[in-house]
C-alpha positions as CSV (number, residue, x, y, z in Angstrom):
1,M,-10.1,14.6,-14.9
2,M,-10.2,17.9,-16.6
3,R,-8.7,19.8,-13.9
4,W,-5.5,17.2,-14.2
5,I,-5.2,17.9,-17.8
6,R,-5.3,21.8,-17.6
7,A,-2.8,21.6,-14.7
8,R,-0.4,19.1,-16.8
9,R,-0.9,21.2,-20.0
10,R,0.2,24.1,-17.8
11,G,3.3,22.4,-16.0
12,A,4.3,21.1,-19.7
13,V,4.1,24.9,-21.0
14,A,6.2,26.5,-17.9
15,V,8.7,23.4,-19.0
16,E,9.0,24.3,-22.4
17,Y,9.2,28.2,-21.5
18,A,12.1,27.1,-19.1
19,L,14.0,25.1,-21.8
20,L,13.5,28.0,-24.5
21,L,14.8,30.2,-21.4
22,M,17.7,28.2,-21.1
23,A,18.6,27.8,-25.0
24,V,18.4,31.4,-25.6
25,G,19.5,32.8,-22.1
26,V,22.6,30.9,-21.2
27,P,24.4,31.8,-24.7
28,A,23.5,35.5,-24.3
29,V,24.9,35.6,-20.9
30,V,28.2,34.0,-21.7
31,G,28.2,35.9,-24.8
32,L,27.9,39.0,-22.9
33,T,30.3,38.0,-20.5
34,A,32.9,37.2,-23.0
35,G,32.5,40.7,-24.6
36,G,32.5,42.6,-21.4
37,V,36.0,40.9,-20.5
38,Q,37.1,42.1,-23.6
39,M,35.9,45.4,-23.5
40,L,37.6,45.9,-20.1
41,T,40.7,44.7,-21.4
42,N,40.8,46.8,-24.2
43,Y,39.7,50.1,-21.6
44,R,42.8,49.1,-19.5
45,E,45.1,48.8,-21.9
46,A,44.0,52.4,-23.5
47,R,43.9,53.9,-19.8
48,N,47.4,52.7,-19.2
49,S,48.5,54.0,-22.5
50,M,47.1,57.3,-21.6
51,L,48.7,57.4,-18.2
52,A,52.1,56.3,-19.1
53,P,54.6,58.9,-18.6
54,F,56.4,58.1,-22.1
55,P,54.1,57.1,-24.7
C-alpha cells in the first residue's frame, strides 16, 4: 500500500514540474523567438544600409 502512495506522490510531483515548465518555458521560448526575429530584421536593415552604393 505504501509503495502505491509513494508512486502516486512521485507522479503528482512530476506533473507539477511539467506544468511549471510549461508555464515558464513556453512564454520564454515565445519571447526569445519574437526578440530574435526583431534582431534579425534590424541586422538585415543595417547590413543593407551599409552595403548600399548610395546611403
